[in-house]
N, C-alpha and C positions, 0 to 999 in steps of 0.2 A: 862171628856176628856179635855185636854188642847189644846189650839190652838197654832200652830207653829208660831214662830216669823219670820219676813221677812229674818233675817240672817239665820235661820234654813232652810227656803225654798230655799234660794240662795245656801246654802251648799248642799242641797238635789239635786238641779238642776245641780250643778257642778259635784257632784258624779255620777249622771245619765249620764251626758255628757261624763265623763271620762270612765265609764263602756262601753257605746255605742261605743266610739272611739276605745277602746281596742278591743271590739268584731269585729268591722269592720276591724281593722288592722289584727287581727288574721284570719278572714275569707278571706281577700284579700291575705294574705300570704299562706293560705292553697290552694286556687284555682288558683293562678297564674301559667300558664302553665310552665314557666321557673323554678319556684320553684318545681313544681311537677316533672319535668324532672330531676332536680338536685337531689332531694331525691331518685328517682329511680336509677339514676346513682350511687349514693353513696351506695345504697343497693347492687347493682350488683358488684361494686368494692370490697365491704366488703366480699361478698360471694366468689368472685374469689381469693381474697387475702388469706382467710382462707383455701380454697381448695388447693391453691398453696402451702401454708405453710405445710399443712398436707401431700401432695404428696411429696414435696421436702424433708421433714423430713424422710419419709419412704424410699424414693429413696436414700437419703444420708446414712441411716442405711444399706440398701442393698448393696450399693457400698462399705461401710466399711467392711461388712461381706465378700463380694467377694474378696476385697483386702487382708483382713487378711487370708482368706482361701487360696489364691494363695501363700501368703508368708509362711504359716505354712504347706502347703503340700496338697496332694490330699484328705486326710481324711476330713480335715476341709472344703475343697472346696465343697465336696458333701453335707455338712451340711448347706452351705450358702443359698441355695434356701429354705430350711426348716425354717431357722431363718428369712429370709425375708418374707416368707409366714405368719409366726406367727405375725410379726410386722404389716403386712398389712391386717390381717384378718378383714373382714367386710368392706373393702374399695376397691371396684372393680376397680376403676380408678387407684389407687395406684398399685394394682397387675398388671394391664395391662401395666402401664408405666414401672414397674420393669421388666416384661417379655420382653417388647420391648427393654429396655436398655441392658439387658443381651444378647438378641439375636443380637443386634447391636454390642455389644462388641465382641462377638464370631465371628460374620461375619467380623468384621474389622481385626481380627487376621488371617483369612484365605484369601489368595490372590484369586482374581477372575480369573476364567479360560477364555479362548478365547470364548468358547460357551456362557458363562454367559455375557461376554462383548457384544457379538453380539446380544444376546437376549435382553439385556438392551437397546441397540441402537434401535432395532426394536420396543420395547414397547414404547420408548420415541417418535418415529416417529408416531406410531399409536395413542398415547395418545394426541398428539397435537390438533387434531380436537375436542377431547372431552373436553380439557381444554378451548378451545375457546367457545364451546357450553355452558359449565358451567359458563363461564364469562358472556356470553350473557344472560343466564337465570337469573343469579344473578342481572344483571342490570335491567332486565324486572321486577323481583320481587320487586326491590327497587322502581322502578317507579310506580308499582301498589300499593305499600304501602304508597306512598306519599299522595295521596288524602285522604284515611281513616285517616291518622294522622292529616291532616289539618282539616278534619271534626270533629275529636275528640277535637282538640284544640278549634275550634269554639264553640262546645257544652259546653266545660268547661267555656269558656269566657261568653257565654250566661247565664249559670247557676250562675256564679259569679255576673253578672250584675243583674240578678233577685234577688239573695240573698242580694246584696247591696241595691237594691230598697226596699226589705222587711225590712231590718234593718233600713233604712232611714225612712220608713213609721212608723215603731214601735217607732223610736226615736221621730218623730214628734208627734205621739199620746201620748207618755210619757211626752213630753214637754208641750203639751196642757193640760194634766192632772195636771201637776205641776203648770202651769199658773193658771188653774182653782182653785186649792187649795190655791195658793198664793192670788188670788183675794178674795176667801171666807175668808181667814185669815185676809186679809187687811180690808174687810168689817166688820168682827167680831171685829177687833181691833178698827176700826173707830167708831163702834156703842157702844163700851164699855165705 
């Protein structure tokens, strides 16, 4: 068994320091609340973007089908819902949006009657208190969620602090081991 030279020991110490520094940086990056929030935000944005693209693509195809159906006559118009349904098969959100869009299109073509206008006015007046109640409820829910979010952030911070302490302790122990090996190597070199 050969004894390491002081240069080898220094290189080993430097490598250990670099590894520990990298590990601490990676750990800090993983548990920083702002980084966690940023990663979660990016995940949600990605999912919303892909859902939007899927729905908009199906909606665009349905619009094209309806438009071509209207221009080519009643026979093609009756096929438009079937074509749209085939394209949207398996995507309930897209089907719902298409149905809503077709309904809105048809409703916009038919003028509102006086009774419908009066009913809409009454509904609007009666819905106003409900809108206010929903707004108040949303504000209350937001205030109730604030404290748990702060507690979660504090828990993440505590965990990160503990982990950093553990890594620091392990680094100190590793450094002591390397120092001991260096001293033994030095004594061996000196006694040779």
